[in-house]
Short mmCIF file of the C-alpha atoms (twelve columns), coordinates in Angstrom:
data_MODEL
# 
_entry.id   MODEL 
# 
loop_
_atom_site.group_PDB 
_atom_site.id 
_atom_site.type_symbol 
_atom_site.label_atom_id 
_atom_site.label_alt_id 
_atom_site.label_comp_id 
_atom_site.label_asym_id 
_atom_site.label_seq_id 
_atom_site.Cartn_x 
_atom_site.Cartn_y 
_atom_site.Cartn_z 
_atom_site.pdbx_PDB_model_num 
ATOM 1   C CA . MET A 1   -10.409 169.818 35.487 1 
ATOM 2   C CA . SER A 2   -13.979 168.578 36.022 1 
ATOM 3   C CA . THR A 3   -14.675 166.045 38.758 1 
ATOM 4   C CA . PRO A 4   -16.246 162.778 37.539 1 
ATOM 5   C CA . THR A 5   -19.834 162.269 38.703 1 
ATOM 6   C CA . ILE A 6   -21.258 158.849 37.908 1 
ATOM 7   C CA . THR A 7   -25.008 158.299 38.140 1 
ATOM 8   C CA . SER A 8   -25.190 154.931 36.359 1 
ATOM 9   C CA . LEU A 9   -22.852 151.993 37.004 1 
ATOM 10  C CA . ALA A 10  -22.846 148.821 34.903 1 
ATOM 11  C CA . PHE A 11  -20.495 145.951 34.186 1 
ATOM 12  C CA . LEU A 12  -19.661 144.034 31.010 1 
ATOM 13  C CA . THR A 13  -18.583 140.405 31.256 1 
ATOM 14  C CA . PRO A 14  -17.200 138.102 28.537 1 
ATOM 15  C CA . GLY A 15  -19.244 135.045 29.569 1 
ATOM 16  C CA . ASN A 16  -16.347 132.582 29.614 1 
ATOM 17  C CA . PHE A 17  -16.871 128.824 29.669 1 
ATOM 18  C CA . ALA A 18  -14.766 125.710 29.284 1 
ATOM 19  C CA . ASP A 19  -14.779 123.899 25.948 1 
ATOM 20  C CA . ASP A 20  -15.836 120.616 27.543 1 
ATOM 21  C CA . ASP A 21  -18.289 122.142 30.037 1 
ATOM 22  C CA . PRO A 22  -20.126 125.182 28.642 1 
ATOM 23  C CA . TYR A 23  -23.028 124.915 31.084 1 
ATOM 24  C CA . THR A 24  -20.978 125.665 34.191 1 
ATOM 25  C CA . GLY A 25  -19.486 128.856 32.773 1 
ATOM 26  C CA . LEU A 26  -22.783 130.133 31.407 1 
ATOM 27  C CA . GLU A 27  -24.564 129.377 34.679 1 
ATOM 28  C CA . GLU A 28  -21.853 131.223 36.594 1 
ATOM 29  C CA . THR A 29  -22.331 134.210 34.300 1 
ATOM 30  C CA . LEU A 30  -26.060 134.208 35.028 1 
ATOM 31  C CA . GLN A 31  -25.206 134.064 38.727 1 
ATOM 32  C CA . LEU A 32  -22.866 137.044 38.216 1 
ATOM 33  C CA . PHE A 33  -25.813 138.999 36.792 1 
ATOM 34  C CA . GLU A 34  -27.806 138.109 39.903 1 
ATOM 35  C CA . TYR A 35  -24.905 139.110 42.147 1 
ATOM 36  C CA . GLY A 36  -24.483 142.450 40.352 1 
ATOM 37  C CA . GLU A 37  -28.165 143.196 40.829 1 
ATOM 38  C CA . ARG A 38  -27.935 142.411 44.546 1 
ATOM 39  C CA . LEU A 39  -24.989 144.803 44.818 1 
ATOM 40  C CA . GLY A 40  -27.131 147.555 43.301 1 
ATOM 41  C CA . TYR A 41  -25.473 147.847 39.882 1 
ATOM 42  C CA . ASP A 42  -27.654 149.619 37.324 1 
ATOM 43  C CA . GLY A 43  -26.683 147.418 34.378 1 
ATOM 44  C CA . ALA A 44  -25.287 143.969 33.560 1 
ATOM 45  C CA . TRP A 45  -23.945 143.492 30.032 1 
ATOM 46  C CA . ILE A 46  -22.698 140.488 28.070 1 
ATOM 47  C CA . ARG A 47  -20.334 140.354 25.112 1 
ATOM 48  C CA . GLN A 48  -21.426 138.517 21.959 1 
ATOM 49  C CA . ARG A 49  -18.586 136.356 20.589 1 
ATOM 50  C CA . HIS A 50  -18.537 133.936 17.659 1 
ATOM 51  C CA . LEU A 51  -16.333 130.802 17.490 1 
ATOM 52  C CA . GLU A 52  -15.030 131.547 20.980 1 
ATOM 53  C CA . HIS A 53  -15.777 130.300 24.491 1 
ATOM 54  C CA . GLY A 54  -18.422 132.959 25.006 1 
ATOM 55  C CA . VAL A 55  -22.019 133.858 24.274 1 
ATOM 56  C CA . GLY A 56  -22.824 133.463 20.574 1 
ATOM 57  C CA . SER A 57  -26.412 134.718 20.915 1 
ATOM 58  C CA . ALA A 58  -26.844 137.636 23.277 1 
ATOM 59  C CA . ALA A 59  -30.615 137.666 22.761 1 
ATOM 60  C CA . VAL A 60  -30.924 134.076 24.022 1 
ATOM 61  C CA . PHE A 61  -28.645 134.724 27.002 1 
ATOM 62  C CA . LEU A 62  -30.428 137.933 27.997 1 
ATOM 63  C CA . ALA A 63  -33.805 136.192 27.782 1 
ATOM 64  C CA . ALA A 64  -32.484 133.777 30.405 1 
ATOM 65  C CA . ALA A 65  -30.963 136.606 32.456 1 
ATOM 66  C CA . GLY A 66  -34.298 138.402 32.414 1 
ATOM 67  C CA . GLN A 67  -35.863 135.471 34.247 1 
ATOM 68  C CA . ARG A 68  -33.113 135.478 36.888 1 
ATOM 69  C CA . THR A 69  -33.167 139.217 37.667 1 
ATOM 70  C CA . GLU A 70  -35.845 141.799 38.369 1 
ATOM 71  C CA . ARG A 71  -34.464 145.307 38.074 1 
ATOM 72  C CA . VAL A 72  -31.030 145.567 36.492 1 
ATOM 73  C CA . GLU A 73  -30.709 146.714 32.864 1 
ATOM 74  C CA . LEU A 74  -29.636 143.855 30.577 1 
ATOM 75  C CA . GLY A 75  -27.193 144.852 27.868 1 
ATOM 76  C CA . THR A 76  -25.175 143.379 25.045 1 
ATOM 77  C CA . ALA A 77  -21.992 144.923 23.695 1 
ATOM 78  C CA . VAL A 78  -21.696 144.450 20.923 1 
ATOM 79  C CA . ILE A 79  -23.575 142.403 18.326 1 
ATOM 80  C CA . PRO A 80  -21.663 142.391 14.985 1 
ATOM 81  C CA . ILE A 81  -24.485 143.168 12.573 1 
ATOM 82  C CA . GLY A 82  -22.878 141.357 9.644  1 
ATOM 83  C CA . TYR A 83  -23.994 137.958 10.904 1 
ATOM 84  C CA . GLU A 84  -27.577 138.944 11.629 1 
ATOM 85  C CA . SER A 85  -30.858 139.136 9.772  1 
ATOM 86  C CA . PRO A 86  -32.248 142.601 10.568 1 
ATOM 87  C CA . PHE A 87  -35.773 141.194 10.811 1 
ATOM 88  C CA . ARG A 88  -35.153 137.925 12.622 1 
ATOM 89  C CA . LEU A 89  -32.814 139.470 15.186 1 
ATOM 90  C CA . ALA A 90  -35.342 142.257 15.789 1 
ATOM 91  C CA . GLU A 91  -37.926 139.551 16.588 1 
ATOM 92  C CA . ASP A 92  -35.580 137.848 19.057 1 
ATOM 93  C CA . LEU A 93  -34.650 141.096 20.777 1 
ATOM 94  C CA . ALA A 94  -38.240 142.297 21.012 1 
ATOM 95  C CA . LEU A 95  -39.299 138.996 22.576 1 
ATOM 96  C CA . ALA A 96  -36.439 139.007 25.093 1 
ATOM 97  C CA . ASP A 97  -37.221 142.622 25.958 1 
ATOM 98  C CA . VAL A 98  -40.899 141.881 26.633 1 
ATOM 99  C CA . LEU A 99  -39.937 138.907 28.820 1 
ATOM 100 C CA . SER A 100 -37.605 141.156 30.824 1 
ATOM 101 C CA . ARG A 101 -40.295 143.863 31.129 1 
ATOM 102 C CA . GLY A 102 -38.419 146.371 29.015 1 
ATOM 103 C CA . ARG A 103 -34.893 146.129 30.428 1 
ATOM 104 C CA . LEU A 104 -32.804 145.344 27.306 1 
ATOM 105 C CA . GLN A 105 -30.030 147.698 26.196 1 
ATOM 106 C CA . VAL A 106 -28.738 146.504 22.810 1 
ATOM 107 C CA . GLY A 107 -25.344 147.499 21.435 1 
ATOM 108 C CA . PHE A 108 -24.211 146.955 17.839 1 
ATOM 109 C CA . SER A 109 -21.094 147.150 15.741 1 
ATOM 110 C CA . THR A 110 -20.556 146.745 12.022 1 
ATOM 111 C CA . GLY A 111 -18.704 144.060 10.142 1 
ATOM 112 C CA . MET A 112 -18.112 140.321 10.502 1 
ATOM 113 C CA . PRO A 113 -15.240 139.071 12.682 1 
ATOM 114 C CA . HIS A 114 -13.885 135.760 11.342 1 
ATOM 115 C CA . ALA A 115 -15.705 136.408 8.070  1 
ATOM 116 C CA . GLU A 116 -13.364 134.144 6.119  1 
ATOM 117 C CA . LEU A 117 -14.545 131.223 8.264  1 
ATOM 118 C CA . LEU A 118 -18.172 132.072 8.903  1 
ATOM 119 C CA . GLY A 119 -19.404 134.077 5.951  1 
ATOM 120 C CA . ASP A 120 -20.299 131.085 3.788  1 
ATOM 121 C CA . LEU A 121 -21.877 129.283 6.745  1 
ATOM 122 C CA . VAL A 122 -24.174 132.183 7.604  1 
ATOM 123 C CA . TYR A 123 -25.247 133.129 4.098  1 
ATOM 124 C CA . ASP A 124 -26.475 131.084 1.158  1 
ATOM 125 C CA . GLY A 125 -24.779 132.690 -1.796 1 
ATOM 126 C CA . ASP A 126 -22.118 135.371 -2.100 1 
ATOM 127 C CA . TRP A 127 -22.381 137.646 0.929  1 
ATOM 128 C CA . ARG A 128 -19.432 139.840 -0.045 1 
ATOM 129 C CA . GLY A 129 -21.638 142.339 -1.843 1 
ATOM 130 C CA . PHE A 130 -24.120 142.711 1.024  1 
ATOM 131 C CA . ASP A 131 -24.365 145.833 3.136  1 
ATOM 132 C CA . LEU A 132 -22.824 144.645 6.406  1 
ATOM 133 C CA . SER A 133 -22.367 148.136 7.798  1 
ATOM 134 C CA . TYR A 134 -24.562 150.953 9.088  1 
ATOM 135 C CA . GLY A 135 -27.426 150.324 6.692  1 
ATOM 136 C CA . ARG A 136 -27.998 146.873 8.142  1 
ATOM 137 C CA . ILE A 137 -28.331 148.316 11.655 1 
ATOM 138 C CA . ALA A 138 -30.711 150.998 10.374 1 
ATOM 139 C CA . ARG A 139 -32.919 148.287 8.861  1 
ATOM 140 C CA . LEU A 140 -33.069 146.448 12.188 1 
ATOM 141 C CA . VAL A 141 -34.040 149.648 14.003 1 
ATOM 142 C CA . ASP A 142 -36.752 150.316 11.406 1 
ATOM 143 C CA . ASN A 143 -38.108 146.807 11.963 1 
ATOM 144 C CA . LEU A 144 -38.308 147.438 15.706 1 
ATOM 145 C CA . ARG A 145 -40.514 150.460 15.067 1 
ATOM 146 C CA . GLY A 146 -43.211 147.993 14.058 1 
ATOM 147 C CA . ASP A 147 -44.586 149.624 10.927 1 
ATOM 148 C CA . TYR A 148 -47.277 147.545 9.261  1 
ATOM 149 C CA . LEU A 149 -46.228 145.519 6.222  1 
ATOM 150 C CA . GLY A 150 -48.074 145.734 2.929  1 
ATOM 151 C CA . GLY A 151 -50.893 148.178 2.219  1 
ATOM 152 C CA . PRO A 152 -53.582 149.426 4.588  1 
ATOM 153 C CA . ASP A 153 -55.834 146.518 3.626  1 
ATOM 154 C CA . THR A 154 -53.160 143.816 3.987  1 
ATOM 155 C CA . VAL A 155 -54.024 141.221 6.616  1 
ATOM 156 C CA . ILE A 156 -52.811 137.764 7.575  1 
ATOM 157 C CA . HIS A 157 -54.959 134.895 8.767  1 
ATOM 158 C CA . SER A 158 -53.871 132.680 11.641 1 
ATOM 159 C CA . PRO A 159 -55.880 130.293 13.824 1 
ATOM 160 C CA . GLY A 160 -58.514 132.380 15.564 1 
ATOM 161 C CA . ASN A 161 -57.041 135.676 14.421 1 
ATOM 162 C CA . ILE A 162 -57.006 138.141 11.538 1 
ATOM 163 C CA . GLN A 163 -54.535 140.988 11.874 1 
ATOM 164 C CA . ARG A 164 -52.421 143.497 10.051 1 
ATOM 165 C CA . PRO A 165 -48.850 142.150 9.777  1 
ATOM 166 C CA . ARG A 166 -45.891 143.686 11.556 1 
ATOM 167 C CA . LEU A 167 -42.984 142.499 13.677 1 
ATOM 168 C CA . GLN A 168 -44.212 140.787 16.809 1 
ATOM 169 C CA . PRO A 169 -44.184 141.266 19.677 1 
ATOM 170 C CA . HIS A 170 -44.700 144.941 18.958 1 
ATOM 171 C CA . ASN A 171 -42.455 146.700 21.448 1 
ATOM 172 C CA . PRO A 172 -41.722 150.265 20.310 1 
ATOM 173 C CA . GLY A 173 -39.829 151.274 23.467 1 
ATOM 174 C CA . LEU A 174 -36.829 149.121 22.540 1 
ATOM 175 C CA . VAL A 175 -35.907 151.543 19.735 1 
ATOM 176 C CA . GLU A 176 -34.887 154.086 22.377 1 
ATOM 177 C CA . ARG A 177 -32.495 151.576 23.940 1 
ATOM 178 C CA . ILE A 178 -30.283 150.828 20.932 1 
ATOM 179 C CA . TRP A 179 -26.570 151.644 21.263 1 
ATOM 180 C CA . TYR A 180 -23.672 151.816 18.858 1 
ATOM 181 C CA . GLY A 181 -20.092 150.949 19.799 1 
ATOM 182 C CA . GLY A 182 -18.376 153.873 18.128 1 
ATOM 183 C CA . GLY A 183 -14.604 154.031 17.793 1 
ATOM 184 C CA . SER A 184 -14.189 156.465 14.895 1 
ATOM 185 C CA . LEU A 185 -15.435 159.952 14.091 1 
ATOM 186 C CA . ARG A 186 -17.486 158.609 11.193 1 
ATOM 187 C CA . SER A 187 -19.167 155.977 13.352 1 
ATOM 188 C CA . VAL A 188 -20.129 158.304 16.212 1 
ATOM 189 C CA . ARG A 189 -21.452 160.814 13.695 1 
ATOM 190 C CA . TRP A 190 -23.652 158.128 12.152 1 
ATOM 191 C CA . ALA A 191 -24.868 157.005 15.594 1 
ATOM 192 C CA . ALA A 192 -25.851 160.541 16.519 1 
ATOM 193 C CA . GLU A 193 -27.587 161.236 13.224 1 
ATOM 194 C CA . ASN A 194 -29.639 158.076 13.664 1 
ATOM 195 C CA . GLY A 195 -30.533 158.785 17.282 1 
ATOM 196 C CA . LEU A 196 -28.595 155.891 18.822 1 
ATOM 197 C CA . ASN A 197 -26.966 155.905 22.246 1 
ATOM 198 C CA . LEU A 198 -23.163 155.737 22.297 1 
ATOM 199 C CA . LEU A 199 -20.825 153.146 23.776 1 
ATOM 200 C CA . SER A 200 -17.179 154.210 23.929 1 
ATOM 201 C CA . GLY A 201 -14.650 151.799 25.371 1 
ATOM 202 C CA . ASN A 202 -10.952 151.017 25.481 1 
ATOM 203 C CA . ILE A 203 -10.289 150.973 21.732 1 
ATOM 204 C CA . VAL A 204 -10.571 153.966 19.392 1 
ATOM 205 C CA . SER A 205 -9.301  154.858 15.947 1 
ATOM 206 C CA . SER A 206 -6.191  156.957 15.589 1 
ATOM 207 C CA . GLU A 207 -7.420  160.016 13.686 1 
ATOM 208 C CA . ASP A 208 -5.189  163.089 13.669 1 
ATOM 209 C CA . THR A 209 -3.747  162.092 17.053 1 
ATOM 210 C CA . THR A 210 -1.792  159.267 18.624 1 
ATOM 211 C CA . ASP A 211 -3.028  160.104 22.130 1 
ATOM 212 C CA . PHE A 212 -5.871  157.888 23.320 1 
ATOM 213 C CA . THR A 213 -7.445  160.464 25.631 1 
ATOM 214 C CA . THR A 214 -7.461  163.164 22.967 1 
ATOM 215 C CA . ALA A 215 -8.986  160.764 20.439 1 
ATOM 216 C CA . GLN A 216 -11.772 159.697 22.803 1 
ATOM 217 C CA . LEU A 217 -12.568 163.275 23.807 1 
ATOM 218 C CA . ASN A 218 -12.851 164.108 20.102 1 
ATOM 219 C CA . LEU A 219 -15.305 161.230 19.637 1 
ATOM 220 C CA . LEU A 220 -17.571 162.427 22.434 1 
ATOM 221 C CA . ALA A 221 -17.457 166.002 21.158 1 
ATOM 222 C CA . GLU A 222 -18.296 164.909 17.615 1 
ATOM 223 C CA . TYR A 223 -21.150 162.712 18.822 1 
ATOM 224 C CA . ARG A 224 -22.743 165.559 20.749 1 
ATOM 225 C CA . ARG A 225 -22.192 168.006 17.921 1 
ATOM 226 C CA . ALA A 226 -23.777 165.686 15.354 1 
ATOM 227 C CA . LEU A 227 -26.651 164.793 17.666 1 
ATOM 228 C CA . GLY A 228 -28.144 168.228 17.286 1 
ATOM 229 C CA . GLY A 229 -31.884 168.026 17.830 1 
ATOM 230 C CA . VAL A 230 -32.228 164.325 17.045 1 
ATOM 231 C CA . ARG A 231 -32.598 163.431 20.715 1 
ATOM 232 C CA . SER A 232 -32.949 165.663 23.740 1 
ATOM 233 C CA . ALA A 233 -31.388 163.245 26.222 1 
ATOM 234 C CA . PRO A 234 -28.828 160.941 24.596 1 
ATOM 235 C CA . ARG A 235 -27.009 158.355 26.657 1 
ATOM 236 C CA . ALA A 236 -23.261 158.003 26.353 1 
ATOM 237 C CA . ALA A 237 -21.500 155.318 28.396 1 
ATOM 238 C CA . LEU A 238 -17.772 154.975 28.939 1 
ATOM 239 C CA . GLY A 239 -16.116 151.573 29.276 1 
ATOM 240 C CA . ARG A 240 -12.958 151.043 31.296 1 
ATOM 241 C CA . VAL A 241 -11.117 147.935 32.502 1 
ATOM 242 C CA . ILE A 242 -10.950 148.604 36.246 1 
ATOM 243 C CA . VAL A 243 -9.468  145.926 38.506 1 
ATOM 244 C CA . PRO A 244 -9.204  146.784 42.210 1 
ATOM 245 C CA . TYR A 245 -7.516  144.256 44.446 1 
ATOM 246 C CA . ASP A 246 -8.198  145.589 47.935 1 
ATOM 247 C CA . SER A 247 -10.071 142.479 49.108 1 
ATOM 248 C CA . ALA A 248 -8.045  140.023 46.986 1 
ATOM 249 C CA . ASP A 249 -5.441  137.698 48.450 1 
ATOM 250 C CA . ALA A 250 -1.733  138.027 47.653 1 
ATOM 251 C CA . ALA A 251 -1.755  135.471 44.837 1 
ATOM 252 C CA . THR A 252 -4.720  137.150 43.142 1 
ATOM 253 C CA . ARG A 253 -3.123  140.568 43.437 1 
ATOM 254 C CA . ALA A 254 -0.034  139.233 41.685 1 
ATOM 255 C CA . ARG A 255 -2.199  137.739 38.966 1 
ATOM 256 C CA . TYR A 256 -3.937  141.092 38.396 1 
ATOM 257 C CA . ARG A 257 -0.614  142.922 38.153 1 
ATOM 258 C CA . GLU A 258 0.688   140.371 35.650 1 
ATOM 259 C CA . TYR A 259 -2.478  140.758 33.589 1 
ATOM 260 C CA . ALA A 260 -2.094  144.547 33.405 1 
ATOM 261 C CA . ALA A 261 1.613   144.298 32.586 1 
ATOM 262 C CA . SER A 262 0.925   141.864 29.722 1 
ATOM 263 C CA . ARG A 263 -1.377  144.434 28.085 1 
ATOM 264 C CA . HIS A 264 0.608   147.597 28.722 1 
ATOM 265 C CA . GLU A 265 2.755   147.503 25.578 1 
ATOM 266 C CA . ARG A 266 -0.284  147.827 23.315 1 
ATOM 267 C CA . THR A 267 -1.040  151.245 24.846 1 
ATOM 268 C CA . LEU A 268 2.309   152.760 23.863 1 
ATOM 269 C CA . ALA A 269 1.696   153.356 20.156 1 
ATOM 270 C CA . PRO A 270 -1.025  152.936 17.508 1 
ATOM 271 C CA . ARG A 271 -1.549  149.376 16.308 1 
ATOM 272 C CA . ALA A 272 -2.559  148.275 12.825 1 
ATOM 273 C CA . PHE A 273 -6.043  146.775 12.596 1 
ATOM 274 C CA . GLY A 274 -6.777  146.117 8.951  1 
ATOM 275 C CA . PRO A 275 -6.592  149.465 7.158  1 
ATOM 276 C CA . LYS A 276 -6.981  151.379 10.449 1 
ATOM 277 C CA . GLN A 277 -4.620  152.435 13.182 1 
ATOM 278 C CA . ILE A 278 -6.124  151.957 16.631 1 
ATOM 279 C CA . LEU A 279 -5.298  153.146 20.132 1 
ATOM 280 C CA . PHE A 280 -5.776  151.296 23.433 1 
ATOM 281 C CA . ALA A 281 -6.496  152.738 26.870 1 
ATOM 282 C CA . PRO A 282 -4.376  151.501 29.764 1 
ATOM 283 C CA . ASP A 283 -6.083  149.161 32.220 1 
ATOM 284 C CA . VAL A 284 -6.735  150.678 35.647 1 
ATOM 285 C CA . VAL A 285 -5.385  148.179 38.189 1 
ATOM 286 C CA . GLY A 286 -4.390  148.691 41.829 1 
ATOM 287 C CA . THR A 287 -5.836  149.629 45.177 1 
ATOM 288 C CA . ALA A 288 -9.043  151.645 45.313 1 
ATOM 289 C CA . GLU A 289 -7.027  154.695 46.330 1 
ATOM 290 C CA . GLN A 290 -4.711  154.329 43.331 1 
ATOM 291 C CA . ILE A 291 -7.631  153.724 40.973 1 
ATOM 292 C CA . LEU A 292 -9.573  156.747 42.215 1 
ATOM 293 C CA . GLU A 293 -6.507  158.903 41.665 1 
ATOM 294 C CA . GLN A 294 -6.275  157.726 38.053 1 
ATOM 295 C CA . LEU A 295 -9.999  158.116 37.408 1 
ATOM 296 C CA . ALA A 296 -10.042 161.617 38.879 1 
ATOM 297 C CA . ALA A 297 -7.335  162.548 36.362 1 
ATOM 298 C CA . ASP A 298 -9.238  161.034 33.414 1 
ATOM 299 C CA . PRO A 299 -10.815 163.946 31.488 1 
ATOM 300 C CA . VAL A 300 -12.982 161.546 29.472 1 
ATOM 301 C CA . LEU A 301 -14.729 160.168 32.551 1 
ATOM 302 C CA . ALA A 302 -15.594 163.717 33.549 1 
ATOM 303 C CA . GLN A 303 -17.558 164.052 30.281 1 
ATOM 304 C CA . VAL A 304 -20.019 161.212 30.963 1 
ATOM 305 C CA . SER A 305 -22.344 160.115 33.769 1 
ATOM 306 C CA . GLU A 306 -22.458 156.410 32.882 1 
ATOM 307 C CA . LEU A 307 -19.541 154.098 33.628 1 
ATOM 308 C CA . ARG A 308 -19.362 150.518 32.402 1 
ATOM 309 C CA . LEU A 309 -16.864 148.301 34.187 1 
ATOM 310 C CA . GLU A 310 -15.311 145.964 31.592 1 
ATOM 311 C CA . LEU A 311 -14.329 142.703 33.235 1 
ATOM 312 C CA . PRO A 312 -11.207 140.971 31.876 1 
ATOM 313 C CA . TYR A 313 -11.357 137.837 29.760 1 
ATOM 314 C CA . GLU A 314 -10.636 134.435 31.293 1 
ATOM 315 C CA . PHE A 315 -10.883 135.398 34.950 1 
ATOM 316 C CA . HIS A 316 -12.748 133.179 37.412 1 
ATOM 317 C CA . ARG A 317 -16.169 133.789 38.892 1 
ATOM 318 C CA . GLU A 318 -14.847 134.527 42.388 1 
ATOM 319 C CA . GLU A 319 -12.416 137.082 40.905 1 
ATOM 320 C CA . TYR A 320 -15.218 138.793 38.991 1 
ATOM 321 C CA . GLU A 321 -17.283 138.942 42.179 1 
ATOM 322 C CA . GLN A 322 -14.375 140.405 44.124 1 
ATOM 323 C CA . ILE A 323 -13.880 143.102 41.465 1 
ATOM 324 C CA . LEU A 324 -17.580 143.995 41.428 1 
ATOM 325 C CA . HIS A 325 -17.648 144.069 45.219 1 
ATOM 326 C CA . ASP A 326 -14.638 146.375 45.567 1 
ATOM 327 C CA . VAL A 327 -15.786 148.747 42.819 1 
ATOM 328 C CA . ARG A 328 -19.251 148.967 44.344 1 
ATOM 329 C CA . HIS A 329 -18.031 149.622 47.906 1 
ATOM 330 C CA . LEU A 330 -14.706 151.418 47.521 1 
ATOM 331 C CA . ILE A 331 -14.680 153.215 44.175 1 
ATOM 332 C CA . ALA A 332 -18.103 154.030 42.754 1 
ATOM 333 C CA . PRO A 333 -19.420 155.862 45.846 1 
ATOM 334 C CA . GLU A 334 -16.381 158.150 45.705 1 
ATOM 335 C CA . LEU A 335 -17.432 159.072 42.153 1 
ATOM 336 C CA . GLY A 336 -20.877 160.162 43.314 1 
ATOM 337 C CA . TRP A 337 -22.698 156.930 42.469 1 
ATOM 338 C CA . ARG A 338 -25.382 155.466 44.716 1 
ATOM 339 C CA . PRO A 339 -26.970 151.983 44.496 1 
ATOM 340 C CA . ALA A 340 -30.022 151.800 42.263 1 
ATOM 341 C CA . SER A 341 -32.336 150.415 44.936 1 
ATOM 342 C CA . PRO A 342 -32.881 152.159 48.270 1 
ATOM 343 C CA . ALA A 343 -33.771 148.743 49.675 1 
ATOM 344 C CA . PHE A 344 -30.375 147.359 48.664 1 
ATOM 345 C CA . GLN A 345 -29.287 144.401 50.745 1 
ATOM 346 C CA . GLU A 346 -26.013 142.614 50.023 1 
ATOM 347 C CA . THR A 347 -26.016 138.907 50.742 1 
ATOM 348 C CA . GLY A 348 -22.237 138.564 50.583 1 
ATOM 349 C CA . ARG A 349 -19.906 136.997 48.069 1 
# 
């Protein structure tokens, strides 16, 4: 069995906030990004969530995060493409990326969660015949390439300026930092064929197997097979819910154990999700020693060099900080990871 060797460590947070006080939760999430950077994490990622107590516009949030951090990669996992205009979102992402000096990492998925509630609010007219799948993502990526619109002689006039029209700001490097959250063989194949980086997390489709590990290994193998010569150095990141409690108090440890126990049943058999059957990975909760033992036995982790720590929903800021602290000090170094900055200085939690 191969030994995991992690060279890039990131975290993904849900961005929780209270219904009657969204500012406090969002501000605490920005502070968590700052804290993660001080710890030396390579990436800080936010979920995009609609109709929930979370970030509804990742581009807006990451623009703010870019002004509060200096080095850490700023990611979003994942933006459901069904709600987005491929051109307008490309503008927002390009602008946020320029403001962050090229640190955005943008993850996408297909479809429209809560479509029965939001579809008619997002679109004027019948949206049910629109392409809300891979083609919509491909159009956004094409827009980011910044090809000129119209013919070679097409120009637009603005105050003090005459120029050929294309998406602005023109920021071609962002195209190389687009990710797809792939959970099925078809989706990872499409991601590879279109040169996108791959995010693989705790949920995968049940295809010819009911074993989560086997299914995820098959996804990584298919992605690399389909990649071929499209890209010489693809990035594939693995997401895991990892909750160490070494520095937590007794009450918090009990809360973590209860959280893991409440989610264990879903890992025992495939679950119906629309027309699909899906599989869930178990959460990795315990002491650093127990967690390292489980991670060392995870054959999927041994296949990647990038680990993304997925923080649980509805935890508190101090709990998130404790988890990040323990992973950074007690777990990640044992997997071969080193802080991104040689000048790393921790200011404490």
